[in-house]
C-alpha positions as CSV (number, residue, x, y, z in Angstrom):
1,M,-6.1,20.9,11.3
2,E,-2.8,20.1,9.7
3,L,-0.1,17.5,10.6
4,Y,3.3,18.2,8.9
5,F,6.2,15.8,8.8
6,D,9.4,17.7,7.8
7,R,12.3,15.4,6.9
8,V,11.5,13.1,9.8
9,T,14.2,10.5,10.3
10,K,14.5,7.7,12.9
11,Q,17.6,5.6,13.1
12,Y,18.1,2.5,15.3
13,N,21.7,1.2,15.6
14,G,22.8,2.6,12.3
15,K,19.6,1.3,10.4
16,L,17.1,3.9,9.1
17,A,13.6,2.9,10.0
18,V,12.2,6.2,8.7
19,D,14.2,8.2,6.2
20,R,13.6,11.9,5.6
21,F,9.8,11.4,5.5
22,T,8.1,14.6,4.5
23,V,4.3,14.9,4.0
24,K,1.5,17.3,4.9
25,L,-1.8,15.9,6.1
26,N,-5.1,17.8,6.5
27,N,-8.4,16.8,8.0
28,G,-9.5,13.4,6.8
29,V,-8.8,9.7,7.0
30,Y,-5.4,8.4,5.7
31,G,-4.3,4.9,5.3
32,L,-0.6,4.2,5.8
33,L,0.4,1.3,3.6
34,G,3.6,-0.6,3.4
35,P,4.9,-4.1,4.1
36,N,6.2,-5.2,7.5
37,G,9.5,-3.3,8.2
38,S,8.7,-0.3,6.0
39,G,8.6,2.2,8.9
40,K,4.9,2.5,9.6
41,T,4.9,1.6,13.3
42,T,8.0,3.7,13.9
43,L,6.2,6.7,12.3
44,M,3.1,6.1,14.3
45,R,5.1,5.9,17.5
46,M,6.7,9.2,16.7
47,I,3.3,10.8,16.0
48,A,2.1,9.6,19.4
49,D,5.3,11.0,21.0
50,V,6.4,7.5,22.2
51,L,9.6,7.9,20.2
52,R,11.5,11.0,19.4
53,P,12.8,11.4,15.8
54,T,16.5,11.2,15.2
55,S,16.0,14.4,13.1
56,G,13.3,16.4,11.5
57,E,10.0,17.7,13.0
58,I,6.4,16.6,13.4
59,R,2.6,16.2,17.9
60,N,1.0,20.6,15.7
61,I,-1.6,17.9,16.1
62,I,-2.2,18.7,19.8
63,S,-2.2,22.4,19.5
64,D,-5.3,22.6,17.3
65,I,-7.2,19.4,18.4
66,S,-10.6,21.2,18.8
67,Q,-10.9,22.2,15.1
68,G,-10.9,18.8,13.4
69,R,-9.3,15.5,13.3
70,I,-6.7,13.6,11.5
71,V,-7.1,9.8,11.5
72,L,-4.0,7.9,10.4
73,F,-4.1,4.1,10.6
74,S,-1.4,1.7,9.6
75,T,-1.6,-1.7,8.0
76,H,-0.3,-3.9,5.3
77,I,-3.8,-5.2,4.5
78,V,-5.0,-3.1,1.6
79,A,-8.6,-4.0,2.0
80,D,-8.6,-2.3,5.4
81,V,-7.7,1.0,3.6
82,E,-9.2,1.0,0.1
83,H,-12.8,1.8,0.9
84,I,-12.2,3.8,4.1
85,A,-9.4,6.2,3.5
86,G,-9.8,9.4,1.6
87,E,-6.0,9.3,0.9
88,V,-3.3,6.7,1.2
89,I,0.4,7.0,1.9
90,F,2.7,4.3,0.6
91,M,6.0,3.8,2.4
92,R,9.1,1.7,1.6
93,R,12.3,1.6,3.6
94,G,11.2,4.6,5.6
95,Q,10.5,6.8,2.7
96,L,7.3,8.2,1.1
97,I,6.8,6.7,-2.3
98,E,3.2,7.7,-3.1
99,K,0.4,9.8,-1.5
100,G,-3.1,10.3,-3.0
101,N,-6.7,9.3,-3.4
102,P,-6.9,5.4,-3.6
103,H,-9.1,5.5,-6.7
104,A,-6.9,8.1,-8.4
105,I,-3.7,6.0,-7.7
106,A,-5.4,2.9,-9.1
107,K,-6.5,4.9,-12.1
108,K,-2.9,5.9,-12.8
109,L,-2.1,2.2,-13.1
110,A,-4.9,1.9,-15.7
111,G,-3.2,4.5,-17.7
112,R,0.1,2.6,-17.8
113,V,0.9,-0.1,-20.4
114,C,0.1,-3.0,-18.0
115,R,-3.4,-4.1,-17.4
116,V,-5.3,-6.2,-14.8
117,W,-6.8,-9.5,-15.8
118,S,-8.9,-12.2,-14.1
119,A,-9.3,-15.8,-15.1
120,I,-10.6,-19.0,-13.5
121,T,-8.1,-21.8,-13.9
122,D,-7.1,-25.1,-12.5
123,E,-4.4,-25.4,-9.9
124,K,-1.6,-26.3,-12.3
125,T,-2.3,-23.2,-14.5
126,A,-2.6,-21.0,-11.4
127,D,0.9,-22.1,-10.3
128,W,2.2,-21.5,-13.8
129,L,0.7,-18.0,-13.8
130,K,2.3,-17.3,-10.4
131,N,5.7,-18.2,-11.8
132,H,5.4,-16.1,-15.0
133,Y,3.3,-13.1,-14.1
134,D,2.5,-10.7,-11.2
135,V,-0.4,-12.4,-9.5
136,A,-2.3,-10.0,-7.2
137,N,-4.8,-12.6,-5.8
138,L,-5.7,-16.2,-5.9
139,R,-9.1,-17.4,-4.7
140,R,-10.8,-20.8,-4.7
141,V,-14.2,-20.7,-6.4
142,D,-16.6,-23.5,-7.5
143,K,-15.1,-23.9,-10.9
144,G,-11.4,-23.8,-9.9
145,I,-9.1,-21.0,-8.8
146,E,-9.8,-17.3,-9.7
147,V,-6.5,-15.6,-10.5
148,R,-6.0,-11.8,-10.7
149,I,-3.0,-11.0,-12.9
150,I,-1.1,-7.8,-13.8
151,A,0.3,-8.1,-17.3
152,D,0.8,-6.0,-20.4
153,N,-1.0,-8.5,-22.6
154,K,-3.7,-11.1,-22.1
155,P,-1.9,-13.9,-20.1
156,I,-4.2,-16.8,-21.0
157,E,-7.2,-17.3,-23.4
158,N,-10.0,-16.9,-20.9
159,A,-8.6,-13.9,-19.1
160,V,-10.9,-10.9,-18.8
161,N,-9.6,-7.3,-18.5
162,L,-10.6,-5.5,-15.3
163,P,-10.2,-2.0,-13.8
164,P,-7.2,-1.9,-11.4
165,T,-7.7,-1.7,-7.6
166,L,-5.4,-0.3,-4.9
167,E,-4.3,-3.9,-4.1
168,D,-3.0,-4.1,-7.7
169,V,-0.9,-0.9,-7.1
170,Y,0.3,-2.3,-3.8
171,L,1.5,-5.4,-5.7
172,L,3.5,-3.4,-8.1
173,Y,5.2,-1.4,-5.4
174,F,5.8,-4.3,-3.0
175,K,6.1,-7.4,-5.2
176,E,8.7,-9.2,-3.1
177,E,7.0,-8.5,0.2
178,F,3.6,-9.2,-1.2
179,Y,4.5,-12.7,-2.4
180,E,5.8,-13.6,1.0
181,D,2.2,-13.2,2.4
182,A,0.3,-14.5,-0.7
183,T,-1.7,-17.7,-0.3
184,V,-4.7,-19.3,-1.9
185,V,-7.9,-18.6,0.1
């Protein structure tokens, strides 16, 4: 089975919710990632034929339903996708910005200049790190706050280099939106 989006666009009152979205999906599980307002729900509603695209074409999903399945789920919670989906699709402002295997996408980050670091700090240092680096995660642990940081160089003395995850990639793509939802847990 194949689901093909050909320059699918949806416009509401002059605002583009989905903008010339083009992607081909085959059998498998796909995770649709993007912050709130990126066009995920609009795209899903067009797939389900609840909304008609303003332009472009998508439903050969119904014509060949007996030969396989395409599962597409939409979220801004990366953990929901990372270990389930065979491929992920990143959207921003209605456009496709990345499609691929979650581990391969994370591995691409490892090949870049920046690295992922983890350190356990006190609250003051964690706040300082948030203001000076891209912080992917903060988590309270017995000895303080565990901070996951994306930086070119070691950000603090006790930081340990780690392999990147899909959440680290998400942070790089959606920094502004990510920080709106970031809290210490």
